[in-house]
MILOKOL-554884 format. One record per residue (C-alpha): residue in three letters; x, z, y. Coordinates in nm, 4 decimals, decimal comma, padded with zeros to 6 digits. Layout:
BEGIN
<site><sero>ALA</sero><px>X</px><pz>Z</pz><py>Y</py></site>
...
This chain:
BEGIN
<site><sero>MET</sero><px>02,1920</px><pz>-03,4613</pz><py>03,1074</py></site>
<site><sero>ASN</sero><px>02,0913</px><pz>-03,2716</pz><py>03,4242</py></site>
<site><sero>SER</sero><px>02,2125</px><pz>-02,9327</pz><py>03,3540</py></site>
<site><sero>SER</sero><px>02,0148</px><pz>-02,7902</pz><py>03,6705</py></site>
<site><sero>ALA</sero><px>01,6976</px><pz>-02,9249</pz><py>03,5115</py></site>
<site><sero>LEU</sero><px>01,7730</px><pz>-02,8011</pz><py>03,1550</py></site>
<site><sero>GLN</sero><px>01,8347</px><pz>-02,4520</pz><py>03,2871</py></site>
<site><sero>LYS</sero><px>01,5041</px><pz>-02,4504</pz><py>03,4822</py></site>
<site><sero>HIS</sero><px>01,3299</px><pz>-02,5409</pz><py>03,1668</py></site>
<site><sero>GLN</sero><px>01,5128</px><pz>-02,3005</pz><py>02,9665</py></site>
<site><sero>ARG</sero><px>01,4172</px><pz>-02,0201</pz><py>03,2080</py></site>
<site><sero>GLU</sero><px>01,1003</px><pz>-02,0759</pz><py>03,1934</py></site>
<site><sero>VAL</sero><px>01,0848</px><pz>-02,0859</pz><py>02,7962</py></site>
<site><sero>GLN</sero><px>01,2518</px><pz>-01,7515</pz><py>02,8209</py></site>
<site><sero>ARG</sero><px>00,9670</px><pz>-01,6157</pz><py>03,0686</py></site>
<site><sero>LEU</sero><px>00,7231</px><pz>-01,7285</pz><py>02,8642</py></site>
<site><sero>LEU</sero><px>00,8748</px><pz>-01,5759</pz><py>02,5272</py></site>
<site><sero>GLY</sero><px>00,9056</px><pz>-01,2675</pz><py>02,7213</py></site>
<site><sero>ARG</sero><px>00,5575</px><pz>-01,2589</pz><py>02,8176</py></site>
<site><sero>CYS</sero><px>00,4670</px><pz>-01,3457</pz><py>02,4498</py></site>
<site><sero>MET</sero><px>00,6494</px><pz>-01,0077</pz><py>02,3269</py></site>
<site><sero>LEU</sero><px>00,5323</px><pz>-00,8215</pz><py>02,5824</py></site>
<site><sero>ARG</sero><px>00,1594</px><pz>-00,8995</pz><py>02,4969</py></site>
<site><sero>LEU</sero><px>00,2698</px><pz>-00,8420</pz><py>02,1177</py></site>
<site><sero>GLN</sero><px>00,4049</px><pz>-00,5256</pz><py>02,2003</py></site>
<site><sero>GLN</sero><px>00,0683</px><pz>-00,4118</pz><py>02,4047</py></site>
<site><sero>TYR</sero><px>-00,1239</px><pz>-00,5151</pz><py>02,0799</py></site>
<site><sero>GLU</sero><px>00,0711</px><pz>-00,3023</pz><py>01,8732</py></site>
<site><sero>THR</sero><px>00,0480</px><pz>-00,0251</pz><py>02,0903</py></site>
<site><sero>MET</sero><px>-00,3471</px><pz>-00,0591</pz><py>02,1087</py></site>
<site><sero>ILE</sero><px>-00,3875</px><pz>-00,0622</pz><py>01,7127</py></site>
<site><sero>LYS</sero><px>-00,1873</px><pz>00,2570</pz><py>01,7069</py></site>
<site><sero>VAL</sero><px>-00,4159</px><pz>00,4092</pz><py>01,9605</py></site>
<site><sero>LEU</sero><px>-00,7140</px><pz>00,2741</pz><py>01,7794</py></site>
<site><sero>LEU</sero><px>-00,5886</px><pz>00,3979</pz><py>01,4382</py></site>
<site><sero>VAL</sero><px>-00,5176</px><pz>00,7518</pz><py>01,5788</py></site>
<site><sero>ASN</sero><px>-00,8889</px><pz>00,8147</pz><py>01,7358</py></site>
<site><sero>HIS</sero><px>-01,1057</px><pz>00,6417</pz><py>01,4968</py></site>
<site><sero>GLU</sero><px>-01,0762</px><pz>00,8895</pz><py>01,1823</py></site>
<site><sero>ILE</sero><px>-00,9754</px><pz>01,2627</pz><py>01,1536</py></site>
<site><sero>THR</sero><px>-00,9692</px><pz>01,5561</pz><py>00,9257</py></site>
<site><sero>ALA</sero><px>-00,8418</px><pz>01,8833</pz><py>01,0494</py></site>
<site><sero>GLU</sero><px>-00,9124</px><pz>02,2504</pz><py>01,1272</py></site>
<site><sero>ILE</sero><px>-01,0678</px><pz>02,3083</pz><py>01,4550</py></site>
<site><sero>ASP</sero><px>-00,8044</px><pz>02,4643</pz><py>01,5922</py></site>
<site><sero>LYS</sero><px>-00,5470</px><pz>02,2038</pz><py>01,5018</py></site>
<site><sero>LEU</sero><px>-00,7115</px><pz>01,8962</pz><py>01,6238</py></site>
<site><sero>THR</sero><px>-00,4275</px><pz>01,8439</pz><py>01,8584</py></site>
<site><sero>GLN</sero><px>-00,1508</px><pz>01,8885</pz><py>01,6211</py></site>
<site><sero>ALA</sero><px>-00,3625</px><pz>01,6309</pz><py>01,3547</py></site>
<site><sero>GLN</sero><px>-00,3693</px><pz>01,3757</pz><py>01,6371</py></site>
<site><sero>ALA</sero><px>-00,0122</px><pz>01,4156</pz><py>01,6772</py></site>
<site><sero>GLN</sero><px>00,0588</px><pz>01,3743</pz><py>01,3448</py></site>
<site><sero>ARG</sero><px>-00,1203</px><pz>01,0625</pz><py>01,3005</py></site>
<site><sero>ALA</sero><px>00,0510</px><pz>00,9103</pz><py>01,5954</py></site>
<site><sero>GLU</sero><px>00,4024</px><pz>00,9681</pz><py>01,4777</py></site>
<site><sero>GLU</sero><px>00,2946</px><pz>00,8474</pz><py>01,1368</py></site>
<site><sero>PHE</sero><px>00,2185</px><pz>00,5117</pz><py>01,2891</py></site>
<site><sero>ALA</sero><px>00,4770</px><pz>00,5091</pz><py>01,5298</py></site>
<site><sero>THR</sero><px>00,7499</px><pz>00,2947</pz><py>01,3392</py></site>
<site><sero>ASN</sero><px>00,4902</px><pz>00,0995</pz><py>01,1612</py></site>
<site><sero>THR</sero><px>00,5562</px><pz>-00,2917</pz><py>01,1783</py></site>
<site><sero>LEU</sero><px>00,2574</px><pz>-00,4993</pz><py>01,2844</py></site>
<site><sero>GLY</sero><px>00,2083</px><pz>-00,6293</pz><py>00,9586</py></site>
<site><sero>VAL</sero><px>00,1487</px><pz>-00,2715</pz><py>00,8196</py></site>
<site><sero>LEU</sero><px>-00,0971</px><pz>-00,1649</pz><py>01,1072</py></site>
<site><sero>VAL</sero><px>-00,2650</px><pz>-00,4565</pz><py>01,0542</py></site>
<site><sero>LYS</sero><px>-00,3230</px><pz>-00,3716</pz><py>00,6958</py></site>
<site><sero>LYS</sero><px>-00,4256</px><pz>-00,0242</pz><py>00,7768</py></site>
<site><sero>LEU</sero><px>-00,6848</px><pz>-00,1811</pz><py>01,0402</py></site>
<site><sero>ARG</sero><px>-00,8265</px><pz>-00,3752</pz><py>00,7642</py></site>
<site><sero>GLY</sero><px>-00,8594</px><pz>-00,1278</pz><py>00,5144</py></site>
<site><sero>SER</sero><px>-00,9661</px><pz>00,1789</pz><py>00,7271</py></site>
<site><sero>PHE</sero><px>-01,1368</px><pz>00,0213</pz><py>01,0637</py></site>
<site><sero>LEU</sero><px>-01,2501</px><pz>-00,2966</pz><py>00,9363</py></site>
<site><sero>VAL</sero><px>-01,5008</px><pz>-00,2513</pz><py>00,6305</py></site>
<site><sero>THR</sero><px>-01,7795</px><pz>-00,4151</pz><py>00,4665</py></site>
<site><sero>GLY</sero><px>-02,0623</px><pz>-00,2562</pz><py>00,2785</py></site>
<site><sero>GLU</sero><px>-01,8535</px><pz>-00,2668</pz><py>-00,0312</py></site>
<site><sero>THR</sero><px>-01,5446</px><pz>-00,1017</pz><py>00,1100</py></site>
<site><sero>HIS</sero><px>-01,6905</px><pz>00,1500</pz><py>00,3489</py></site>
<site><sero>SER</sero><px>-01,5954</px><pz>00,5042</pz><py>00,1468</py></site>
<site><sero>PRO</sero><px>-01,6412</px><pz>00,8534</pz><py>00,2691</py></site>
<site><sero>LEU</sero><px>-01,3531</px><pz>01,0884</pz><py>00,4348</py></site>
<site><sero>PRO</sero><px>-01,1260</px><pz>01,2303</pz><py>00,1593</py></site>
<site><sero>GLU</sero><px>-01,1966</px><pz>01,5971</pz><py>00,0770</py></site>
<site><sero>ARG</sero><px>-00,9148</px><pz>01,8209</pz><py>00,2503</py></site>
<site><sero>GLU</sero><px>-00,6534</px><pz>01,9486</pz><py>-00,0083</py></site>
<site><sero>ASN</sero><px>-00,6459</px><pz>02,3482</pz><py>-00,0367</py></site>
<site><sero>ALA</sero><px>-00,9160</px><pz>02,3683</pz><py>00,2444</py></site>
<site><sero>ASP</sero><px>-01,0044</px><pz>02,7194</pz><py>00,3282</py></site>
<site><sero>PRO</sero><px>-01,3855</px><pz>02,7230</pz><py>00,3376</py></site>
<site><sero>HIS</sero><px>-01,3971</px><pz>03,0042</pz><py>00,5970</py></site>
<site><sero>VAL</sero><px>-01,1984</px><pz>02,7839</pz><py>00,8632</py></site>
<site><sero>PRO</sero><px>-01,3965</px><pz>02,5795</pz><py>01,0552</py></site>
<site><sero>SER</sero><px>-01,2871</px><pz>02,2014</pz><py>01,0237</py></site>
<site><sero>LEU</sero><px>-01,3796</px><pz>01,8626</pz><py>01,1738</py></site>
<site><sero>SER</sero><px>-01,3991</px><pz>01,5325</pz><py>01,0157</py></site>
<site><sero>TYR</sero><px>-01,5131</px><pz>01,2049</pz><py>01,1294</py></site>
<site><sero>LYS</sero><px>-01,4776</px><pz>00,8238</pz><py>01,1033</py></site>
<site><sero>ILE</sero><px>-01,5575</px><pz>00,5297</pz><py>01,3448</py></site>
<site><sero>ALA</sero><px>-01,5700</px><pz>00,2224</pz><py>01,1632</py></site>
<site><sero>LEU</sero><px>-01,6463</px><pz>-00,1179</pz><py>01,1965</py></site>
<site><sero>GLN</sero><px>-01,8857</px><pz>-00,2576</pz><py>00,9419</py></site>
<site><sero>MET</sero><px>-01,9154</px><pz>-00,6432</pz><py>00,9121</py></site>
<site><sero>SER</sero><px>-02,0352</px><pz>-00,8857</pz><py>00,6625</py></site>
<site><sero>ALA</sero><px>-01,8000</px><pz>-01,0050</pz><py>00,3762</py></site>
<site><sero>ALA</sero><px>-01,7680</px><pz>-01,3427</pz><py>00,5078</py></site>
<site><sero>ASP</sero><px>-01,6963</px><pz>-01,2168</pz><py>00,8684</py></site>
<site><sero>HIS</sero><px>-01,4498</px><pz>-00,9644</pz><py>00,7263</py></site>
<site><sero>ALA</sero><px>-01,2830</px><pz>-01,2492</pz><py>00,5494</py></site>
<site><sero>GLN</sero><px>-01,2454</px><pz>-01,4208</pz><py>00,8765</py></site>
<site><sero>VAL</sero><px>-01,1149</px><pz>-01,1511</pz><py>01,0700</py></site>
<site><sero>ALA</sero><px>-00,8733</px><pz>-01,0742</pz><py>00,8216</py></site>
<site><sero>GLY</sero><px>-00,7369</px><pz>-01,4130</pz><py>00,7835</py></site>
<site><sero>GLU</sero><px>-00,6962</px><pz>-01,4348</pz><py>01,1865</py></site>
<site><sero>LEU</sero><px>-00,5093</px><pz>-01,1019</pz><py>01,1894</py></site>
<site><sero>ASP</sero><px>-00,2855</px><pz>-01,2139</pz><py>00,8816</py></site>
<site><sero>ALA</sero><px>-00,2183</px><pz>-01,5504</pz><py>01,0859</py></site>
<site><sero>LEU</sero><px>-00,1317</px><pz>-01,3495</pz><py>01,4143</py></site>
<site><sero>VAL</sero><px>00,1247</px><pz>-01,1565</pz><py>01,1804</py></site>
<site><sero>SER</sero><px>00,2827</px><pz>-01,4462</pz><py>01,0192</py></site>
<site><sero>SER</sero><px>00,3077</px><pz>-01,6262</pz><py>01,3919</py></site>
<site><sero>ARG</sero><px>00,4410</px><pz>-01,3072</pz><py>01,5347</py></site>
<site><sero>ASN</sero><px>00,7372</px><pz>-01,3082</pz><py>01,2385</py></site>
<site><sero>GLN</sero><px>00,7959</px><pz>-01,6823</pz><py>01,3346</py></site>
<site><sero>LEU</sero><px>00,8206</px><pz>-01,6197</pz><py>01,6689</py></site>
<site><sero>VAL</sero><px>01,0608</px><pz>-01,3206</pz><py>01,6467</py></site>
<site><sero>HIS</sero><px>01,2921</px><pz>-01,4407</pz><py>01,3566</py></site>
<site><sero>HIS</sero><px>01,2585</px><pz>-01,8500</pz><py>01,3810</py></site>
<site><sero>PHE</sero><px>01,1689</px><pz>-01,9733</pz><py>01,7064</py></site>
<site><sero>ILE</sero><px>01,5470</px><pz>-02,1067</pz><py>01,8121</py></site>
<site><sero>ASP</sero><px>01,5500</px><pz>-02,2761</pz><py>01,4640</py></site>
<site><sero>GLN</sero><px>01,1986</px><pz>-02,4124</pz><py>01,5693</py></site>
<site><sero>PHE</sero><px>01,2918</px><pz>-02,5644</pz><py>01,8952</py></site>
<site><sero>ASN</sero><px>01,6450</px><pz>-02,7081</pz><py>02,0194</py></site>
<site><sero>LEU</sero><px>01,6659</px><pz>-02,5170</pz><py>02,3684</py></site>
<site><sero>GLY</sero><px>01,9553</px><pz>-02,7742</pz><py>02,4583</py></site>
<site><sero>SER</sero><px>01,6968</px><pz>-03,0212</pz><py>02,4861</py></site>
<site><sero>ILE</sero><px>01,4688</px><pz>-03,0642</pz><py>02,7720</py></site>
<site><sero>ASP</sero><px>01,2069</px><pz>-03,2328</pz><py>02,5512</py></site>
<site><sero>ASP</sero><px>01,2287</px><pz>-02,9564</pz><py>02,3058</py></site>
<site><sero>CYS</sero><px>01,2223</px><pz>-02,6834</pz><py>02,5808</py></site>
<site><sero>ALA</sero><px>00,8849</px><pz>-02,8532</pz><py>02,7250</py></site>
<site><sero>ALA</sero><px>00,7429</px><pz>-02,8596</pz><py>02,3643</py></site>
<site><sero>ALA</sero><px>00,8395</px><pz>-02,4893</pz><py>02,3545</py></site>
<site><sero>GLN</sero><px>00,6916</px><pz>-02,3984</pz><py>02,6648</py></site>
<site><sero>THR</sero><px>00,3536</px><pz>-02,5536</pz><py>02,5561</py></site>
<site><sero>HIS</sero><px>00,3797</px><pz>-02,3877</pz><py>02,1988</py></site>
<site><sero>LEU</sero><px>00,4552</px><pz>-02,0343</pz><py>02,4056</py></site>
<site><sero>SER</sero><px>00,1720</px><pz>-02,0703</pz><py>02,6573</py></site>
<site><sero>GLU</sero><px>-00,0961</px><pz>-02,1607</pz><py>02,3542</py></site>
<site><sero>TYR</sero><px>00,0533</px><pz>-01,8815</pz><py>02,1439</py></site>
<site><sero>PHE</sero><px>-00,0013</px><pz>-01,6355</pz><py>02,4599</py></site>
<site><sero>ALA</sero><px>-00,3637</px><pz>-01,7265</pz><py>02,4921</py></site>
<site><sero>ARG</sero><px>-00,4241</px><pz>-01,6579</pz><py>02,1015</py></site>
<site><sero>VAL</sero><px>-00,2642</px><pz>-01,3179</pz><py>02,1430</py></site>
<site><sero>ASP</sero><px>-00,4405</px><pz>-01,2506</pz><py>02,4246</py></site>
<site><sero>GLY</sero><px>-00,7756</px><pz>-01,2905</pz><py>02,2935</py></site>
<site><sero>HIS</sero><px>-00,6471</px><pz>-01,0542</pz><py>02,0135</py></site>
<site><sero>CYS</sero><px>-00,5829</px><pz>-00,8238</pz><py>02,2563</py></site>
<site><sero>ASN</sero><px>-00,9310</px><pz>-00,8670</pz><py>02,4525</py></site>
<site><sero>ARG</sero><px>-01,1249</px><pz>-00,8370</pz><py>02,1058</py></site>
<site><sero>LEU</sero><px>-00,9226</px><pz>-00,5145</pz><py>01,9934</py></site>
<site><sero>GLN</sero><px>-01,0045</px><pz>-00,3715</pz><py>02,3730</py></site>
<site><sero>HIS</sero><px>-01,3648</px><pz>-00,4412</pz><py>02,2758</py></site>
<site><sero>TRP</sero><px>-01,3326</px><pz>-00,2641</pz><py>01,9475</py></site>
<site><sero>ALA</sero><px>-01,1760</px><pz>00,0509</pz><py>02,1434</py></site>
<site><sero>THR</sero><px>-01,4526</px><pz>00,0424</pz><py>02,3769</py></site>
<site><sero>GLU</sero><px>-01,7105</px><pz>00,0674</pz><py>02,1032</py></site>
<site><sero>VAL</sero><px>-01,4915</px><pz>00,3376</pz><py>01,9382</py></site>
<site><sero>ASN</sero><px>-01,5177</px><pz>00,5438</pz><py>02,2976</py></site>
<site><sero>ASN</sero><px>-01,8929</px><pz>00,4799</pz><py>02,3081</py></site>
<site><sero>ALA</sero><px>-01,9424</px><pz>00,6053</pz><py>01,9670</py></site>
<site><sero>MET</sero><px>-01,7176</px><pz>00,9053</pz><py>02,0207</py></site>
<site><sero>ARG</sero><px>-01,9202</px><pz>00,9833</pz><py>02,3383</py></site>
<site><sero>SER</sero><px>-02,2523</px><pz>00,9819</pz><py>02,1922</py></site>
<site><sero>MET</sero><px>-02,1065</px><pz>01,1674</pz><py>01,8881</py></site>
<site><sero>LEU</sero><px>-01,9914</px><pz>01,4558</pz><py>02,1307</py></site>
<site><sero>ASP</sero><px>-02,3404</px><pz>01,4048</pz><py>02,3208</py></site>
<site><sero>ALA</sero><px>-02,5196</px><pz>01,4985</pz><py>01,9884</py></site>
<site><sero>MET</sero><px>-02,2879</px><pz>01,8009</pz><py>01,9596</py></site>
<site><sero>GLN</sero><px>-02,4049</px><pz>01,9475</pz><py>02,2535</py></site>
<site><sero>THR</sero><px>-02,7666</px><pz>01,9544</pz><py>02,1330</py></site>
<site><sero>PRO</sero><px>-02,9500</px><pz>02,2745</pz><py>02,0080</py></site>
<site><sero>ALA</sero><px>-03,0009</px><pz>02,1204</pz><py>01,6715</py></site>
<site><sero>PHE</sero><px>-02,6247</px><pz>02,0807</pz><py>01,6306</py></site>
<site><sero>LEU</sero><px>-02,5415</px><pz>02,3999</pz><py>01,7876</py></site>
<site><sero>ASP</sero><px>-02,7805</px><pz>02,5394</pz><py>01,5048</py></site>
<site><sero>LEU</sero><px>-02,5884</px><pz>02,4071</pz><py>01,2397</py></site>
<site><sero>LEU</sero><px>-02,2575</px><pz>02,4441</pz><py>01,3467</py></site>
<site><sero>ILE</sero><px>-02,2763</px><pz>02,7807</pz><py>01,4679</py></site>
<site><sero>ASP</sero><px>-02,5674</px><pz>02,9364</pz><py>01,2225</py></site>
<site><sero>GLY</sero><px>-02,5471</px><pz>02,6795</pz><py>00,9476</py></site>
<site><sero>ILE</sero><px>-02,9050</px><pz>02,5909</pz><py>00,9851</py></site>
<site><sero>GLU</sero><px>-03,0106</px><pz>02,2300</pz><py>00,9455</py></site>
<site><sero>PRO</sero><px>-03,3432</px><pz>02,1223</pz><py>01,1259</py></site>
<site><sero>ASP</sero><px>-03,5165</px><pz>02,1017</pz><py>00,8123</py></site>
<site><sero>GLY</sero><px>-03,4538</px><pz>02,4903</pz><py>00,7687</py></site>
<site><sero>THR</sero><px>-03,1789</px><pz>02,4348</pz><py>00,4942</py></site>
<site><sero>ILE</sero><px>-02,9347</px><pz>02,7058</pz><py>00,5415</py></site>
<site><sero>HIS</sero><px>-02,5639</px><pz>02,6069</pz><py>00,4466</py></site>
<site><sero>TRP</sero><px>-02,4574</px><pz>02,9642</pz><py>00,3643</py></site>
<site><sero>VAL</sero><px>-02,0893</px><pz>02,9030</pz><py>00,3573</py></site>
<site><sero>MET</sero><px>-02,0853</px><pz>02,8523</pz><py>00,7360</py></site>
<site><sero>ALA</sero><px>-02,3881</px><pz>03,0528</pz><py>00,8195</py></site>
<site><sero>GLY</sero><px>-02,3314</px><pz>03,2821</pz><py>01,1424</py></site>
<site><sero>ILE</sero><px>-02,4878</px><pz>03,5698</pz><py>00,9874</py></site>
<site><sero>VAL</sero><px>-02,2200</px><pz>03,5234</pz><py>00,6804</py></site>
<site><sero>CYS</sero><px>-01,9324</px><pz>03,5314</pz><py>00,8922</py></site>
<site><sero>ALA</sero><px>-02,0595</px><pz>03,8455</pz><py>01,0648</py></site>
<site><sero>LEU</sero><px>-02,0695</px><pz>04,0029</pz><py>00,7299</py></site>
<site><sero>ARG</sero><px>-01,7378</px><pz>03,9053</pz><py>00,6485</py></site>
<site><sero>GLU</sero><px>-01,5859</px><pz>04,0140</pz><py>00,9523</py></site>
<site><sero>ALA</sero><px>-01,7877</px><pz>04,3911</pz><py>00,8970</py></site>
<site><sero>ALA</sero><px>-01,6464</px><pz>04,4032</pz><py>00,5738</py></site>
<site><sero>THR</sero><px>-01,2814</px><pz>04,3357</pz><py>00,6871</py></site>
<site><sero>GLU</sero><px>-01,3214</px><pz>04,6320</pz><py>00,9169</py></site>
<site><sero>LEU</sero><px>-01,5185</px><pz>04,8678</pz><py>00,7254</py></site>
<site><sero>ALA</sero><px>-01,4210</px><pz>04,8163</pz><py>00,3610</py></site>
<site><sero>ILE</sero><px>-01,3644</px><pz>05,1071</pz><py>00,1565</py></site>
<site><sero>ASP</sero><px>-01,1898</px><pz>05,0170</pz><py>-00,1652</py></site>
<site><sero>GLY</sero><px>-01,2978</px><pz>04,6838</pz><py>-00,1324</py></site>
<site><sero>TRP</sero><px>-01,6458</px><pz>04,7635</pz><py>-00,1103</py></site>
<site><sero>THR</sero><px>-01,8783</px><pz>04,8135</pz><py>00,2334</py></site>
<site><sero>ARG</sero><px>-02,1514</px><pz>05,0089</pz><py>00,2737</py></site>
<site><sero>LEU</sero><px>-02,4484</px><pz>04,7983</pz><py>00,3581</py></site>
<site><sero>ASP</sero><px>-02,6244</px><pz>04,9978</pz><py>00,6525</py></site>
<site><sero>ASP</sero><px>-02,2784</px><pz>05,0195</pz><py>00,8205</py></site>
<site><sero>ALA</sero><px>-02,2421</px><pz>04,6229</pz><py>00,8070</py></site>
<site><sero>VAL</sero><px>-02,5913</px><pz>04,5819</pz><py>00,9595</py></site>
<site><sero>GLY</sero><px>-02,5057</px><pz>04,8426</pz><py>01,2373</py></site>
<site><sero>PHE</sero><px>-02,1920</px><pz>04,6627</pz><py>01,2967</py></site>
<site><sero>VAL</sero><px>-02,3848</px><pz>04,3231</pz><py>01,3089</py></site>
<site><sero>ALA</sero><px>-02,6361</px><pz>04,4564</pz><py>01,5110</py></site>
<site><sero>GLU</sero><px>-02,3923</px><pz>04,5617</pz><py>01,7997</py></site>
<site><sero>ARG</sero><px>-02,1501</px><pz>04,2798</pz><py>01,7917</py></site>
<site><sero>TYR</sero><px>-02,3942</px><pz>03,9802</pz><py>01,6975</py></site>
<site><sero>PRO</sero><px>-02,7549</px><pz>04,0912</pz><py>01,7689</py></site>
<site><sero>ALA</sero><px>-02,8583</px><pz>03,7344</pz><py>01,7357</py></site>
<site><sero>HIS</sero><px>-02,7727</px><pz>03,7171</pz><py>01,3632</py></site>
<site><sero>THR</sero><px>-03,1019</px><pz>03,8884</pz><py>01,1693</py></site>
<site><sero>PRO</sero><px>-03,2147</px><pz>03,8046</pz><py>00,8366</py></site>
<site><sero>GLY</sero><px>-03,5218</px><pz>03,6666</pz><py>00,9843</py></site>
<site><sero>LYS</sero><px>-03,3489</px><pz>03,3923</pz><py>01,1647</py></site>
<site><sero>TYR</sero><px>-03,2248</px><pz>03,2929</pz><py>00,8043</py></site>
<site><sero>GLY</sero><px>-03,5752</px><pz>03,2976</pz><py>00,6431</py></site>
<site><sero>CYS</sero><px>-03,4859</px><pz>03,6070</pz><py>00,4899</py></site>
<site><sero>ARG</sero><px>-03,6969</px><pz>03,9697</pz><py>00,4866</py></site>
<site><sero>THR</sero><px>-03,4214</px><pz>04,1866</pz><py>00,4460</py></site>
<site><sero>TRP</sero><px>-03,0394</px><pz>04,1998</pz><py>00,4609</py></site>
<site><sero>LYS</sero><px>-03,0229</px><pz>04,2371</pz><py>00,0729</py></site>
<site><sero>GLN</sero><px>-03,1906</px><pz>03,8945</pz><py>00,0499</py></site>
<site><sero>VAL</sero><px>-02,9496</px><pz>03,7624</pz><py>00,2755</py></site>
<site><sero>LEU</sero><px>-02,6602</px><pz>03,8967</pz><py>00,0221</py></site>
<site><sero>HIS</sero><px>-02,8787</px><pz>03,7628</pz><py>-00,2670</py></site>
<site><sero>ASP</sero><px>-02,9679</px><pz>03,4278</pz><py>-00,1289</py></site>
<site><sero>SER</sero><px>-02,6320</px><pz>03,3272</pz><py>00,0098</py></site>
<site><sero>ARG</sero><px>-02,4767</px><pz>03,3817</pz><py>-00,3448</py></site>
<site><sero>LEU</sero><px>-02,1556</px><pz>03,4740</pz><py>-00,1852</py></site>
<site><sero>PHE</sero><px>-02,1431</px><pz>03,8432</pz><py>-00,2246</py></site>
<site><sero>GLU</sero><px>-02,1558</px><pz>04,1194</pz><py>-00,4904</py></site>
<site><sero>LEU</sero><px>-02,4325</px><pz>04,4144</pz><py>-00,4253</py></site>
<site><sero>ARG</sero><px>-02,4111</px><pz>04,7448</pz><py>-00,6033</py></site>
<site><sero>TYR</sero><px>-02,5724</px><pz>05,0925</pz><py>-00,5336</py></site>
<site><sero>ARG</sero><px>-02,3967</px><pz>05,4024</pz><py>-00,5481</py></site>
<site><sero>ALA</sero><px>-02,5558</px><pz>05,7525</pz><py>-00,5384</py></site>
<site><sero>ASN</sero><px>-02,5516</px><pz>05,9472</pz><py>-00,2532</py></site>
<site><sero>GLY</sero><px>-02,6167</px><pz>06,2974</pz><py>-00,4012</py></site>
<site><sero>GLY</sero><px>-02,9823</px><pz>06,3813</pz><py>-00,5279</py></site>
<site><sero>ASP</sero><px>-03,1987</px><pz>06,1164</pz><py>-00,5751</py></site>
<site><sero>SER</sero><px>-03,0987</px><pz>05,8827</pz><py>-00,2993</py></site>
<site><sero>ARG</sero><px>-02,8657</px><pz>05,5446</pz><py>-00,3354</py></site>
<site><sero>SER</sero><px>-02,7030</px><pz>05,3393</pz><py>-00,0770</py></site>
<site><sero>ALA</sero><px>-02,6410</px><pz>04,9439</pz><py>-00,0937</py></site>
<site><sero>TRP</sero><px>-02,2670</px><pz>04,8259</pz><py>-00,0934</py></site>
<site><sero>PHE</sero><px>-02,1429</px><pz>04,4751</pz><py>-00,1030</py></site>
<site><sero>LYS</sero><px>-01,8200</px><pz>04,2775</pz><py>-00,1131</py></site>
<site><sero>GLU</sero><px>-01,7616</px><pz>03,9066</pz><py>-00,1132</py></site>
<site><sero>ARG</sero><px>-01,7450</px><pz>03,7148</pz><py>-00,4559</py></site>
<site><sero>GLY</sero><px>-01,3919</px><pz>03,6941</pz><py>-00,5641</py></site>
<site><sero>GLY</sero><px>-01,2773</px><pz>03,9324</pz><py>-00,3331</py></site>
């Protein structure tokens, strides 16, 4: 046997094997990035922390686990698509953001892609754990067969990487469209003022309610706040938040329609009375 020729073949096997392993690691990294970014639920000021926690969660996952999560979360059919879960113990007064970008496909396409992903995981495990059992690297013929196998395998993994890169591009495009939509006046009305385009008011997140809460925090006496004082407070700090903006004629109507506050009247002396309020449950 020509030892020089054998060593040359063995080095080529090692090169091709290393190339496959590097491409597989790139694929795993791409899946992790996609899983981190396609879905999030967190308070606005903790988004970066939440993304870091998700990245840490996926950091040590095997390819098999990552593929399973990809199939269950990002790749969905009409039957498997589900809404985002509610945040546990969420404070309704703290603004939060939830979004999920998924690739919806037919049941047949989903089954085909799932099968291809499962085959990738199986072949990866075969490559990592049983490659030298499959090929006798002391034989030039087996080395040549191994080179052919590794070249074909690299092409398959590369195809998976290219498809995953396409999916990642689609996620980025969807996120860009979402961010563009978030700059529109209609979205800002909803986010800042709690007003939908059809005029529906989400009182819990309404700007005028937030302003009244802030006024109550600073002006309350024994838990109750004089409405006239709160109105003056809001007018000075948040002049844009007026009852008319929320379809109300008076501040008392705001308190009533929001259903978030209790309203009482207290005598001032003589026949006059003042309106006082506090948040329900407070």
